[in-house]
DRENPA-3360 file (N, C-alpha, C; in nm, 2 decimals, always signed):
BEGIN
1 = XXXXXXXX = +16.81/-5.55/+2.89/+16.86/-5.42/+3.00/+16.95/-5.36/+2.94 ~ +16.99/-5.24/+2.88/+17.13/-5.18/+2.87/+17.17/-5.19/+2.97 ~ +17.33/-5.23/+2.95/+17.46/-5.19/+3.15/+17.39/-5.08/+3.16 ~ +17.51/-5.06/+3.26/+17.54/-4.90/+3.31/+17.63/-4.85/+3.22 ~ +17.62/-4.68/+3.22/+17.68/-4.65/+3.11/+17.79/-4.65/+3.23 ~ +17.96/-4.65/+3.09/+18.10/-4.60/+3.16/+18.12/-4.44/+3.24 ~ +18.10/-4.47/+3.36/+18.17/-4.25/+3.29/+18.26/-4.21/+3.23 ~ +18.20/-4.09/+3.17/+18.33/-4.13/+3.04/+18.35/-3.84/+3.09;
9 = XXXXXXXX = +18.28/-3.85/+3.23/+18.31/-3.74/+3.19/+18.47/-3.65/+3.27 ~ +18.50/-3.54/+3.24/+18.64/-3.50/+3.35/+18.63/-3.51/+3.37 ~ +18.74/-3.51/+3.53/+18.74/-3.51/+3.67/+18.73/-3.40/+3.69 ~ +18.64/-3.29/+3.77/+18.62/-3.19/+3.85/+18.69/-3.20/+3.99 ~ +18.81/-3.23/+4.02/+18.84/-3.18/+4.19/+18.93/-3.06/+4.14 ~ +18.96/-3.02/+4.22/+19.06/-2.90/+4.29/+19.17/-2.94/+4.31 ~ +19.32/-2.98/+4.35/+19.37/-2.98/+4.41/+19.51/-2.95/+4.46 ~ +19.56/-2.97/+4.59/+19.55/-3.15/+4.58/+19.46/-3.16/+4.67;
17 = XXXXXXXX = +19.40/-3.30/+4.64/+19.27/-3.37/+4.68/+19.34/-3.53/+4.71 ~ +19.36/-3.60/+4.66/+19.34/-3.73/+4.62/+19.51/-3.82/+4.65 ~ +19.50/-3.92/+4.78/+19.64/-3.97/+4.81/+19.60/-4.09/+4.79 ~ +19.71/-4.19/+4.72/+19.67/-4.26/+4.74/+19.78/-4.37/+4.87 ~ +19.78/-4.41/+4.93/+19.84/-4.60/+5.01/+19.87/-4.66/+4.92 ~ +19.96/-4.69/+4.85/+19.95/-4.83/+4.87/+20.01/-4.76/+4.64 ~ +20.11/-4.82/+4.58/+20.13/-4.77/+4.44/+20.11/-4.90/+4.33 ~ +20.09/-4.99/+4.44/+20.13/-5.07/+4.30/+20.02/-5.11/+4.15;
25 = XXXXXXXX = +20.01/-5.24/+4.17/+19.92/-5.16/+3.96/+19.79/-5.12/+4.01 ~ +19.70/-5.13/+4.11/+19.53/-5.11/+4.10/+19.59/-4.95/+4.07 ~ +19.69/-4.92/+4.20/+19.63/-4.76/+4.16/+19.71/-4.65/+4.06 ~ +19.82/-4.79/+3.98/+19.80/-4.69/+3.91/+19.75/-4.67/+3.84 ~ +19.68/-4.81/+3.78/+19.55/-4.82/+3.72/+19.49/-4.69/+3.75 ~ +19.41/-4.68/+3.88/+19.35/-4.53/+3.87/+19.40/-4.44/+3.90 ~ +19.49/-4.41/+3.92/+19.60/-4.28/+3.86/+19.59/-4.29/+3.66 ~ +19.63/-4.35/+3.60/+19.60/-4.31/+3.46/+19.47/-4.31/+3.45;
33 = XXXXXXXX = +19.41/-4.40/+3.43/+19.25/-4.32/+3.45/+19.18/-4.15/+3.46 ~ +19.19/-4.16/+3.62/+19.20/-4.02/+3.64/+19.26/-3.96/+3.54 ~ +19.41/-3.96/+3.53/+19.47/-3.86/+3.46/+19.41/-3.83/+3.32 ~ +19.41/-3.97/+3.21/+19.32/-3.95/+3.17/+19.19/-3.92/+3.09 ~ +19.08/-3.91/+3.22/+18.98/-3.81/+3.20/+19.01/-3.68/+3.27 ~ +19.13/-3.63/+3.28/+19.11/-3.45/+3.31/+19.14/-3.42/+3.45 ~ +19.20/-3.54/+3.53/+19.26/-3.51/+3.65/+19.43/-3.41/+3.64 ~ +19.42/-3.26/+3.74/+19.59/-3.29/+3.73/+19.69/-3.40/+3.76;
41 = XXXXXXXX = +19.75/-3.37/+3.77/+19.85/-3.49/+3.82/+19.91/-3.41/+3.96 ~ +19.92/-3.28/+3.92/+19.92/-3.23/+4.09/+19.85/-3.21/+4.16 ~ +19.77/-3.29/+4.15/+19.63/-3.28/+4.24/+19.64/-3.43/+4.31 ~ +19.76/-3.50/+4.27/+19.72/-3.68/+4.36/+19.90/-3.70/+4.41 ~ +19.90/-3.79/+4.52/+20.01/-3.75/+4.63/+19.99/-3.98/+4.59 ~ +20.11/-4.00/+4.66/+20.09/-4.23/+4.62/+20.23/-4.22/+4.71 ~ +20.16/-4.24/+4.77/+20.27/-4.34/+4.98/+20.29/-4.45/+4.92 ~ +20.44/-4.46/+4.87/+20.48/-4.64/+4.85/+20.61/-4.67/+4.87;
49 = XXXXXXXX = +20.64/-4.74/+4.99/+20.74/-4.79/+5.05/+20.84/-4.83/+4.92 ~ +20.87/-4.86/+4.81/+20.95/-4.91/+4.73/+20.98/-4.76/+4.63 ~ +21.09/-4.78/+4.72/+21.21/-4.63/+4.63/+21.21/-4.64/+4.47 ~ +21.23/-4.76/+4.40/+21.21/-4.76/+4.28/+21.05/-4.79/+4.21 ~ +20.94/-4.80/+4.26/+20.83/-4.78/+4.24/+20.78/-4.64/+4.25 ~ +20.81/-4.57/+4.42/+20.78/-4.45/+4.36/+20.86/-4.33/+4.27 ~ +20.99/-4.42/+4.22/+21.03/-4.28/+4.12/+20.99/-4.29/+3.99 ~ +20.91/-4.41/+3.96/+20.84/-4.49/+3.89/+20.75/-4.40/+3.82;
57 = XXXXXXXX = +20.67/-4.41/+3.98/+20.57/-4.34/+3.94/+20.52/-4.12/+3.92 ~ +20.67/-4.10/+4.00/+20.68/-3.97/+4.01/+20.69/-3.92/+3.83 ~ +20.79/-4.01/+3.76/+20.88/-3.97/+3.64/+20.75/-4.01/+3.51 ~ +20.68/-4.11/+3.53/+20.60/-4.19/+3.46/+20.49/-4.09/+3.42 ~ +20.42/-4.09/+3.51/+20.32/-4.02/+3.56/+20.23/-3.89/+3.65 ~ +20.34/-3.82/+3.65/+20.37/-3.71/+3.75/+20.34/-3.66/+3.80 ~ +20.27/-3.79/+3.91/+20.23/-3.72/+4.08/+20.31/-3.72/+4.14 ~ +20.26/-3.73/+4.33/+20.43/-3.66/+4.42/+20.43/-3.82/+4.43;
65 = XXXXXXXX = +20.54/-3.83/+4.51/+20.54/-3.93/+4.57/+20.59/-3.92/+4.71 ~ +20.62/-4.06/+4.78/+20.61/-4.01/+4.96/+20.67/-4.11/+5.00 ~ +20.73/-4.16/+5.06/+20.79/-4.24/+5.12/+20.69/-4.32/+5.21 ~ +20.64/-4.20/+5.30/+20.55/-4.22/+5.45/+20.40/-4.21/+5.36 ~ +20.33/-4.33/+5.47/+20.17/-4.31/+5.38/+20.11/-4.13/+5.49 ~ +20.16/-4.07/+5.59/+20.10/-3.97/+5.64/+20.16/-3.84/+5.57 ~ +20.25/-3.88/+5.52/+20.28/-3.77/+5.42/+20.25/-3.75/+5.28 ~ +20.16/-3.81/+5.23/+20.08/-3.84/+5.09/+19.90/-3.76/+5.17;
73 = XXXXXXXX = +19.92/-3.88/+5.30/+19.76/-3.80/+5.33/+19.79/-3.73/+5.46 ~ +19.85/-3.59/+5.43/+19.85/-3.49/+5.52/+19.71/-3.38/+5.45 ~ +19.67/-3.37/+5.30/+19.61/-3.27/+5.28/+19.52/-3.32/+5.16 ~ +19.48/-3.51/+5.18/+19.37/-3.54/+5.10/+19.25/-3.48/+5.18 ~ +19.15/-3.49/+5.02/+19.01/-3.46/+5.04/+18.99/-3.60/+4.97 ~ +19.05/-3.73/+4.88/+19.02/-3.84/+4.94/+19.11/-3.91/+4.90 ~ +19.08/-4.04/+4.99/+19.23/-4.11/+5.02/+19.20/-4.28/+5.04 ~ +19.29/-4.30/+4.87/+19.23/-4.40/+4.83/+19.36/-4.52/+4.92;
81 = XXXXXXXX = +19.30/-4.61/+4.97/+19.37/-4.74/+5.05/+19.36/-4.87/+4.93 ~ +19.49/-4.82/+4.93/+19.54/-4.94/+4.79/+19.66/-5.05/+4.83 ~ +19.66/-5.09/+4.93/+19.72/-5.22/+5.03/+19.75/-5.41/+5.04 ~ +19.75/-5.40/+5.02/+19.74/-5.54/+5.09/+19.60/-5.56/+5.22 ~ +19.55/-5.64/+5.23/+19.41/-5.67/+5.34/+19.53/-5.72/+5.40 ~ +19.64/-5.77/+5.44/+19.69/-5.78/+5.56/+19.79/-5.67/+5.65 ~ +19.81/-5.57/+5.60/+19.85/-5.47/+5.60/+19.72/-5.34/+5.66 ~ +19.61/-5.36/+5.61/+19.53/-5.24/+5.58/+19.53/-5.17/+5.72;
89 = XXXXXXXX = +19.52/-5.32/+5.85/+19.45/-5.19/+5.90/+19.60/-5.16/+6.03 ~ +19.70/-5.23/+6.01/+19.81/-5.06/+6.03/+19.83/-4.99/+6.01 ~ +19.79/-4.94/+5.84/+19.82/-4.89/+5.77/+19.67/-4.78/+5.82 ~ +19.62/-4.79/+5.85/+19.46/-4.77/+5.88/+19.52/-4.64/+6.00 ~ +19.58/-4.79/+6.12/+19.63/-4.69/+6.25/+19.67/-4.63/+6.22 ~ +19.80/-4.63/+6.14/+19.86/-4.53/+6.19/+19.85/-4.39/+6.10 ~ +19.68/-4.40/+5.99/+19.65/-4.28/+5.96/+19.52/-4.22/+6.03 ~ +19.50/-4.28/+6.10/+19.41/-4.19/+6.24/+19.36/-4.13/+6.27;
97 = XXXXXXXX = +19.52/-4.05/+6.33/+19.49/-3.92/+6.36/+19.42/-3.82/+6.22 ~ +19.53/-3.82/+6.15/+19.46/-3.79/+6.01/+19.33/-3.76/+5.96 ~ +19.32/-3.88/+5.95/+19.18/-3.92/+5.91/+19.07/-3.81/+5.98 ~ +19.07/-3.82/+6.14/+19.01/-3.79/+6.19/+19.02/-3.60/+6.18 ~ +19.09/-3.52/+6.18/+19.14/-3.49/+6.21/+19.08/-3.40/+6.01 ~ +19.15/-3.45/+5.94/+19.07/-3.40/+5.77/+18.92/-3.42/+5.77 ~ +18.90/-3.59/+5.82/+18.78/-3.66/+5.74/+18.78/-3.68/+5.60 ~ +18.88/-3.75/+5.51/+18.86/-3.71/+5.40/+18.73/-3.86/+5.33;
105 = XXXXXXXX = +18.70/-3.83/+5.19/+18.63/-3.96/+5.16/+18.72/-4.13/+5.16 ~ +18.72/-4.19/+5.23/+18.80/-4.33/+5.24/+18.78/-4.42/+5.10 ~ +18.84/-4.49/+5.06/+18.78/-4.54/+4.93/+18.92/-4.69/+4.96 ~ +18.84/-4.78/+4.98/+18.93/-4.90/+5.01/+18.91/-4.94/+4.90 ~ +19.02/-5.06/+4.80/+18.99/-5.16/+4.68/+19.06/-5.25/+4.77 ~ +19.08/-5.30/+4.85/+19.16/-5.39/+4.99/+19.02/-5.51/+5.00 ~ +19.05/-5.62/+4.91/+18.97/-5.72/+4.93/+18.91/-5.78/+5.04 ~ +18.80/-5.79/+5.05/+18.73/-5.90/+5.24/+18.75/-5.77/+5.31;
113 = XXXXXXXX = +18.80/-5.72/+5.33/+18.77/-5.63/+5.44/+18.66/-5.53/+5.43 ~ +18.58/-5.55/+5.55/+18.49/-5.54/+5.57/+18.43/-5.35/+5.62 ~ +18.39/-5.28/+5.56/+18.37/-5.13/+5.61/+18.37/-5.08/+5.74 ~ +18.31/-5.16/+5.79/+18.34/-5.08/+5.99/+18.41/-5.17/+5.99 ~ +18.52/-5.25/+5.98/+18.63/-5.29/+6.03/+18.76/-5.14/+5.99 ~ +18.70/-5.08/+5.86/+18.82/-5.00/+5.81/+18.75/-4.86/+5.90 ~ +18.66/-4.81/+5.93/+18.61/-4.71/+6.03/+18.65/-4.69/+6.16 ~ +18.64/-4.82/+6.18/+18.68/-4.85/+6.28/+18.87/-4.84/+6.34;
121 = XXXXXXXX = +18.92/-4.91/+6.23/+18.99/-4.87/+6.26/+19.05/-4.75/+6.25 ~ +18.98/-4.66/+6.15/+19.04/-4.57/+6.12/+18.99/-4.42/+6.29 ~ +18.90/-4.50/+6.35/+18.89/-4.37/+6.47/+18.75/-4.36/+6.48 ~ +18.67/-4.41/+6.38/+18.49/-4.40/+6.36/+18.45/-4.34/+6.26 ~ +18.30/-4.37/+6.28/+18.22/-4.14/+6.23/+18.30/-4.15/+6.05 ~ +18.36/-4.18/+5.98/+18.38/-4.17/+5.85/+18.28/-4.23/+5.73 ~ +18.32/-4.15/+5.62/+18.27/-4.19/+5.46/+18.37/-4.27/+5.39 ~ +18.26/-4.36/+5.44/+18.36/-4.48/+5.33/+18.34/-4.56/+5.24;
129 = XXXXXXXX = +18.41/-4.57/+5.09/+18.32/-4.66/+5.00/+18.39/-4.78/+5.03 ~ +18.38/-4.88/+4.97/+18.48/-5.02/+4.95/+18.44/-5.05/+4.83 ~ +18.54/-5.09/+4.78/+18.51/-5.05/+4.57/+18.62/-5.23/+4.55 ~ +18.48/-5.30/+4.45/+18.59/-5.44/+4.42/+18.58/-5.40/+4.32 ~ +18.76/-5.37/+4.25/+18.79/-5.40/+4.11/+18.83/-5.46/+4.06 ~ +18.86/-5.49/+3.90/+18.93/-5.62/+3.88/+19.02/-5.57/+3.81 ~ +19.09/-5.67/+3.76/+19.19/-5.65/+3.67/+19.18/-5.61/+3.53 ~ +19.09/-5.64/+3.50/+19.10/-5.52/+3.35/+19.08/-5.36/+3.37;
137 = XXXXXXXX = +19.07/-5.33/+3.46/+19.12/-5.23/+3.46/+19.26/-5.19/+3.48 ~ +19.32/-5.30/+3.46/+19.45/-5.18/+3.41/+19.50/-5.18/+3.24 ~ +19.35/-5.23/+3.22/+19.38/-5.17/+2.99/+19.23/-5.09/+3.02 ~ +19.22/-5.04/+3.19/+19.09/-4.93/+3.13/+18.93/-4.99/+3.12 ~ +18.94/-5.10/+3.14/+18.82/-5.20/+3.06/+18.76/-5.29/+3.19 ~ +18.80/-5.24/+3.33/+18.77/-5.29/+3.47/+18.62/-5.34/+3.45 ~ +18.55/-5.40/+3.54/+18.41/-5.43/+3.58/+18.45/-5.35/+3.79 ~ +18.38/-5.30/+3.86/+18.43/-5.23/+3.94/+18.29/-5.20/+4.03;
145 = XXXXXXXX = +18.23/-5.27/+4.17/+18.14/-5.28/+4.24/+18.20/-5.17/+4.36 ~ +18.05/-5.13/+4.39/+18.13/-5.05/+4.56/+17.94/-4.99/+4.64 ~ +18.00/-4.99/+4.71/+17.89/-5.02/+4.80/+17.98/-4.90/+4.98 ~ +17.87/-4.83/+4.98/+17.90/-4.69/+5.05/+17.83/-4.70/+5.22 ~ +17.92/-4.71/+5.27/+17.80/-4.66/+5.47/+17.68/-4.56/+5.39 ~ +17.65/-4.50/+5.57/+17.56/-4.40/+5.55/+17.59/-4.25/+5.59 ~ +17.75/-4.28/+5.61/+17.80/-4.08/+5.57/+17.91/-4.06/+5.48 ~ +17.89/-4.21/+5.36/+17.89/-4.07/+5.26/+17.84/-4.03/+5.18;
153 = XXXXXXXX = +17.80/-3.90/+5.16/+17.65/-3.85/+5.08/+17.70/-3.79/+4.94 ~ +17.62/-3.71/+4.86/+17.55/-3.76/+4.72/+17.68/-3.75/+4.68 ~ +17.71/-3.65/+4.72/+17.89/-3.56/+4.60/+17.97/-3.65/+4.68 ~ +17.99/-3.67/+4.76/+18.11/-3.81/+4.78/+18.03/-3.97/+4.72 ~ +17.94/-4.01/+4.70/+17.90/-4.09/+4.60/+17.91/-4.09/+4.44 ~ +17.90/-3.93/+4.36/+17.92/-3.88/+4.26/+18.07/-3.93/+4.22 ~ +18.16/-3.92/+4.36/+18.32/-3.88/+4.37/+18.37/-4.00/+4.34 ~ +18.34/-4.11/+4.42/+18.37/-4.20/+4.38/+18.36/-4.27/+4.32;
161 = XXXXXXXX = +18.25/-4.27/+4.19/+18.24/-4.35/+4.05/+18.29/-4.29/+3.96 ~ +18.29/-4.16/+4.00/+18.41/-4.10/+3.91/+18.57/-4.18/+3.87 ~ +18.63/-4.17/+4.00/+18.73/-4.24/+4.06/+18.76/-4.38/+4.02 ~ +18.68/-4.46/+4.01/+18.60/-4.61/+3.96/+18.58/-4.60/+3.86 ~ +18.49/-4.53/+3.77/+18.41/-4.49/+3.67/+18.56/-4.41/+3.55 ~ +18.69/-4.42/+3.65/+18.78/-4.39/+3.53/+18.86/-4.45/+3.49 ~ +18.82/-4.62/+3.55/+18.90/-4.79/+3.49/+18.82/-4.83/+3.40 ~ +18.68/-4.84/+3.36/+18.60/-4.91/+3.36/+18.43/-4.90/+3.43;
169 = XXXXXXXX = +18.34/-4.99/+3.38/+18.19/-5.06/+3.43/+18.18/-5.01/+3.59 ~ +18.15/-4.91/+3.64/+18.07/-4.91/+3.80/+17.96/-4.96/+3.84 ~ +17.92/-5.01/+3.90/+17.78/-5.07/+3.94/+17.77/-5.02/+4.09 ~ +17.70/-5.02/+4.20/+17.66/-4.96/+4.29/+17.58/-5.10/+4.39 ~ +17.62/-5.12/+4.54/+17.48/-5.25/+4.63/+17.47/-5.16/+4.67 ~ +17.38/-5.25/+4.72/+17.28/-5.18/+4.86/+17.32/-5.25/+4.94 ~ +17.36/-5.36/+4.96/+17.44/-5.47/+5.07/+17.55/-5.55/+5.06 ~ +17.66/-5.44/+5.19/+17.75/-5.56/+5.14/+17.81/-5.67/+5.13;
177 = XXXXXXXX = +17.71/-5.76/+5.19/+17.75/-5.88/+5.16/+17.70/-5.94/+5.09 ~ +17.65/-5.83/+4.98/+17.72/-5.96/+4.79/+17.81/-5.89/+4.76 ~ +17.94/-5.87/+4.83/+18.05/-5.74/+4.81/+18.16/-5.91/+4.72 ~ +18.06/-6.05/+4.84/+18.15/-6.17/+4.82/+18.13/-6.23/+4.71 ~ +18.00/-6.21/+4.67/+17.96/-6.28/+4.49/+18.05/-6.19/+4.38 ~ +18.03/-5.99/+4.41/+18.11/-5.98/+4.33/+18.25/-6.03/+4.30 ~ +18.28/-6.07/+4.45/+18.41/-6.20/+4.41/+18.45/-6.24/+4.33 ~ +18.31/-6.30/+4.37/+18.33/-6.43/+4.30/+18.30/-6.43/+4.11;
185 = XXXXXXXX = +18.26/-6.33/+4.12/+18.20/-6.32/+3.97/+18.30/-6.20/+3.90 ~ +18.30/-6.10/+3.89/+18.42/-6.03/+3.85/+18.61/-6.04/+3.89 ~ +18.55/-5.97/+4.05/+18.67/-6.04/+4.08/+18.75/-6.13/+4.02 ~ +18.75/-6.21/+4.09/+18.79/-6.30/+3.99/+18.71/-6.45/+3.85 ~ +18.67/-6.33/+3.80/+18.64/-6.36/+3.69/+18.68/-6.40/+3.59 ~ +18.81/-6.30/+3.59/+18.89/-6.31/+3.45/+18.90/-6.42/+3.48 ~ +18.98/-6.53/+3.53/+19.04/-6.62/+3.58/+18.94/-6.76/+3.53 ~ +18.83/-6.67/+3.51/+18.71/-6.81/+3.48/+18.78/-6.82/+3.31;
193 = XXXXXXXX = +18.71/-6.65/+3.28/+18.75/-6.68/+3.07/+18.92/-6.69/+3.02 ~ +19.02/-6.68/+3.07/+19.12/-6.74/+3.03/+19.15/-6.86/+3.09 ~ +19.08/-6.94/+3.18/+19.07/-7.13/+3.15/+19.02/-7.08/+3.05 ~ +18.88/-7.08/+3.04/+18.88/-7.12/+2.94/+18.93/-7.11/+2.80 ~ +18.98/-6.96/+2.74/+19.09/-6.96/+2.58/+19.11/-7.04/+2.66 ~ +19.21/-7.10/+2.76/+19.35/-7.15/+2.73/+19.25/-7.39/+2.70 ~ +19.20/-7.39/+2.75/+19.08/-7.49/+2.74/+19.05/-7.51/+2.58 ~ +19.03/-7.38/+2.52/+18.98/-7.38/+2.38/+19.15/-7.39/+2.28;
201 = XXXXXXXX = +19.24/-7.34/+2.35/+19.33/-7.40/+2.25/+19.38/-7.47/+2.26 ~ +19.39/-7.58/+2.34/+19.47/-7.68/+2.41/+19.37/-7.79/+2.34 ~ +19.26/-7.76/+2.31/+19.17/-7.89/+2.21/+19.17/-7.86/+2.10 ~ +19.21/-7.75/+2.04/+19.21/-7.70/+1.94/+19.32/-7.75/+1.81 ~ +19.45/-7.71/+1.96/+19.61/-7.77/+1.91/+19.59/-7.92/+1.90 ~ +19.50/-7.98/+2.00/+19.50/-8.14/+1.97/+19.44/-8.16/+1.85 ~ +19.36/-8.03/+1.75/+19.29/-8.15/+1.65/+19.43/-8.10/+1.54 ~ +19.49/-8.03/+1.54/+19.67/-8.04/+1.49/+19.56/-7.86/+1.44;
209 = XXXXXXXX = +19.56/-7.77/+1.49/+19.57/-7.59/+1.46/+19.65/-7.53/+1.53 ~ +19.78/-7.45/+1.44/+19.89/-7.42/+1.55/+19.82/-7.31/+1.63 ~ +19.91/-7.34/+1.75/+19.89/-7.26/+1.83/+19.91/-7.17/+1.86 ~ +19.90/-7.06/+1.77/+19.90/-6.93/+1.78/+19.79/-6.92/+1.74 ~ +19.75/-6.94/+1.60/+19.63/-6.89/+1.58/+19.51/-6.93/+1.65 ~ +19.53/-7.07/+1.74/+19.42/-7.11/+1.85/+19.36/-7.06/+1.96 ~ +19.51/-6.99/+1.96/+19.48/-6.84/+2.08/+19.49/-6.74/+2.04 ~ +19.52/-6.68/+1.91/+19.40/-6.54/+1.92/+19.29/-6.57/+1.86;
217 = XXXXXXXX = +19.29/-6.64/+1.76/+19.11/-6.72/+1.73/+19.03/-6.72/+1.84 ~ +19.05/-6.77/+1.97/+18.99/-6.78/+2.11/+18.97/-6.66/+2.16 ~ +19.14/-6.58/+2.17/+19.09/-6.49/+2.26/+19.01/-6.31/+2.14 ~ +19.01/-6.35/+2.02/+18.91/-6.26/+1.93/+18.78/-6.29/+2.00 ~ +18.80/-6.46/+1.97/+18.64/-6.43/+1.99/+18.54/-6.42/+2.09 ~ +18.62/-6.44/+2.22/+18.54/-6.42/+2.39/+18.57/-6.27/+2.41 ~ +18.69/-6.19/+2.31/+18.62/-6.10/+2.27/+18.49/-5.95/+2.20 ~ +18.50/-6.07/+2.10/+18.38/-6.03/+2.05/+18.28/-6.04/+2.16;
225 = XXXXXXXX = +18.27/-6.14/+2.13/+18.10/-6.26/+2.24/+18.09/-6.13/+2.33 ~ +18.17/-6.07/+2.41/+18.19/-5.95/+2.52/+18.14/-5.83/+2.46 ~ +18.19/-5.79/+2.39/+18.09/-5.67/+2.35/+17.99/-5.68/+2.25 ~ +17.91/-5.78/+2.20/+17.80/-5.80/+2.12/+17.73/-5.84/+2.32 ~ +17.75/-5.86/+2.43/+17.69/-5.85/+2.47/+17.71/-5.65/+2.62 ~ +17.85/-5.63/+2.58/+17.81/-5.47/+2.64/+17.73/-5.37/+2.57 ~ +17.75/-5.40/+2.49/+17.72/-5.28/+2.35/+17.56/-5.28/+2.33 ~ +17.53/-5.43/+2.37/+17.34/-5.47/+2.25/+17.27/-5.49/+2.36;
233 = XXXXXXXX = +17.19/-5.49/+2.34/+17.05/-5.50/+2.44/+17.01/-5.67/+2.50 ~ +17.06/-5.74/+2.42/+17.01/-5.84/+2.40/+17.04/-5.98/+2.49 ~ +16.96/-6.03/+2.60/+17.04/-6.16/+2.64/+17.12/-6.19/+2.67 ~ +17.23/-6.29/+2.74/+17.30/-6.38/+2.75/+17.22/-6.49/+2.60 ~ +17.12/-6.49/+2.66/+17.04/-6.67/+2.65/+17.03/-6.63/+2.47 ~ +16.96/-6.48/+2.45/+16.92/-6.46/+2.34/+17.10/-6.48/+2.24 ~ +17.12/-6.39/+2.30/+17.29/-6.39/+2.18/+17.30/-6.57/+2.15 ~ +17.31/-6.67/+2.26/+17.33/-6.82/+2.21/+17.22/-6.84/+2.16;
241 = XXXXXXXX = +17.06/-6.82/+2.19/+17.05/-6.86/+2.02/+17.04/-6.84/+1.89 ~ +17.09/-6.71/+1.89/+17.06/-6.64/+1.77/+17.25/-6.72/+1.67 ~ +17.30/-6.75/+1.77/+17.44/-6.83/+1.69/+17.45/-6.97/+1.70 ~ +17.29/-7.02/+1.67/+17.24/-7.20/+1.75/+17.19/-7.18/+1.64 ~ +17.22/-7.28/+1.51/+17.14/-7.33/+1.42/+17.07/-7.48/+1.45 ~ +16.97/-7.53/+1.49/+16.93/-7.64/+1.53/+17.02/-7.80/+1.44 ~ +17.03/-7.82/+1.51/+17.11/-7.96/+1.48/+17.26/-7.96/+1.38 ~ +17.31/-7.80/+1.40/+17.45/-7.82/+1.36/+17.57/-7.83/+1.44;
249 = XXXXXXXX = +17.64/-7.72/+1.48/+17.78/-7.79/+1.50/+17.79/-7.66/+1.66 ~ +17.71/-7.58/+1.62/+17.68/-7.52/+1.75/+17.61/-7.55/+1.90 ~ +17.48/-7.65/+1.79/+17.41/-7.69/+1.87/+17.47/-7.87/+1.95 ~ +17.55/-7.91/+1.89/+17.63/-8.06/+1.93/+17.72/-8.00/+2.05 ~ +17.77/-7.87/+1.99/+17.82/-7.84/+2.11/+17.83/-7.79/+2.26 ~ +17.69/-7.71/+2.27/+17.60/-7.71/+2.31/+17.54/-7.83/+2.45 ~ +17.52/-7.91/+2.29/+17.48/-8.03/+2.38/+17.59/-8.14/+2.44 ~ +17.70/-8.09/+2.44/+17.80/-8.17/+2.50/+17.73/-8.11/+2.68;
257 = XXXXXXXX = +17.81/-7.99/+2.66/+17.80/-7.92/+2.74/+17.71/-7.92/+2.89 ~ +17.60/-7.94/+2.80/+17.50/-8.00/+2.90/+17.48/-8.11/+2.91 ~ +17.54/-8.17/+2.86/+17.52/-8.31/+2.95/+17.60/-8.33/+3.03 ~ +17.77/-8.27/+3.01/+17.84/-8.25/+3.15/+17.78/-8.14/+3.21 ~ +17.70/-8.06/+3.21/+17.63/-8.00/+3.36/+17.68/-7.88/+3.38 ~ +17.75/-7.83/+3.25/+17.84/-7.74/+3.25/+17.71/-7.58/+3.37 ~ +17.61/-7.55/+3.36/+17.56/-7.49/+3.41/+17.66/-7.51/+3.62 ~ +17.60/-7.68/+3.66/+17.59/-7.68/+3.73/+17.72/-7.61/+3.78;
265 = XXXXXXXX = +17.86/-7.67/+3.70/+17.99/-7.65/+3.72/+18.01/-7.54/+3.76 ~ +17.92/-7.40/+3.62/+17.96/-7.30/+3.69/+17.90/-7.24/+3.83 ~ +17.80/-7.26/+3.83/+17.79/-7.26/+3.96/+17.81/-7.26/+4.13 ~ +17.91/-7.42/+4.11/+17.96/-7.46/+4.20/+18.08/-7.36/+4.23 ~ +18.13/-7.35/+4.10/+18.23/-7.27/+4.10/+18.26/-7.11/+4.17 ~ +18.21/-7.05/+4.14/+18.11/-6.91/+4.16/+18.05/-6.91/+4.32 ~ +18.01/-7.07/+4.39/+17.98/-7.08/+4.55/+18.11/-7.07/+4.57 ~ +18.22/-7.19/+4.55/+18.33/-7.18/+4.57/+18.41/-7.05/+4.65;
273 = XXXXXXXX = +18.45/-6.99/+4.53/+18.46/-6.87/+4.52/+18.41/-6.77/+4.61 ~ +18.29/-6.79/+4.66/+18.22/-6.67/+4.74/+18.20/-6.77/+4.87 ~ +18.22/-6.82/+4.92/+18.26/-6.90/+5.04/+18.38/-6.90/+5.07 ~ +18.49/-6.85/+4.97/+18.62/-6.80/+5.01/+18.64/-6.75/+5.03 ~ +18.60/-6.65/+4.95/+18.61/-6.52/+5.06/+18.51/-6.44/+5.15 ~ +18.44/-6.54/+5.19/+18.37/-6.52/+5.34/+18.52/-6.52/+5.40 ~ +18.56/-6.67/+5.36/+18.62/-6.69/+5.52/+18.76/-6.60/+5.52 ~ +18.84/-6.56/+5.42/+18.92/-6.48/+5.43/+18.86/-6.37/+5.48;
281 = XXXXXX = +18.76/-6.31/+5.52/+18.75/-6.12/+5.51/+18.63/-6.20/+5.64 ~ +18.65/-6.28/+5.72/+18.58/-6.36/+5.84/+18.81/-6.37/+5.95 ~ +18.86/-6.39/+5.87/+19.02/-6.37/+5.93/+19.07/-6.25/+5.96 ~ +18.96/-6.15/+5.88/+19.01/-6.01/+5.92/+19.00/-5.92/+6.02 ~ +18.84/-5.98/+6.08/+18.73/-5.96/+6.20/+18.88/-5.97/+6.32 ~ +18.79/-5.90/+6.46/+18.90/-5.91/+6.57/+18.84/-6.04/+6.67;
% end
């Protein structure tokens, strides 16, 4: 089955409308994606305590910047919480009065913090969307899972999808508990592929290939394989079969992976990441 499409329509929201609380890499990526999709920089505000980063955001992206969270959030119809999980409670408490007065759509990209917690810290009864993007969002090739609470209406769901869709693929979950699996799969997933490329590179170098050539070939192979998966209809198993000739070199490598229990290794790694995500989430509970 074909993968969900990446939204490519222009961002249709009047300004001023979106406030980012936190101006780090993910916020910068989302803002850049929104601007590429037609959002007006005058409709975006960012709260960031670091003065140098504030100036860079203002200069490079043309958005309004503020040192204080409340100043950025004062006119927001969408409030994007892009701060570290460990400070999110304090940020929400600070913004509670404003959020209750304006009742914006809340979008959180803080890993491991449940919607119920965010809503409670903000005073309750708000429309909250939780997002789990990954680092390829930095180059517009992200993968993001979204989950919404019951207060989020259809228009707000579309709005959240446009916002995160500006930096890549978006999928919706029906069960927030699955966010821990998403974190383990796509949130942590880029590191698994980097580790694979690192191992392929080292193995090729050990056999005599120059490192620069080994890295280039390994990286391009991963890129090409990913595009075949993303842009086609064939399942991974079918694509694997197409490139594997019986008795050939690929079959020899796959037989070695199977003998070393490759599938079980991956399953255990994903389970370990999921468990750790659940443990970290529990730390935010009262």
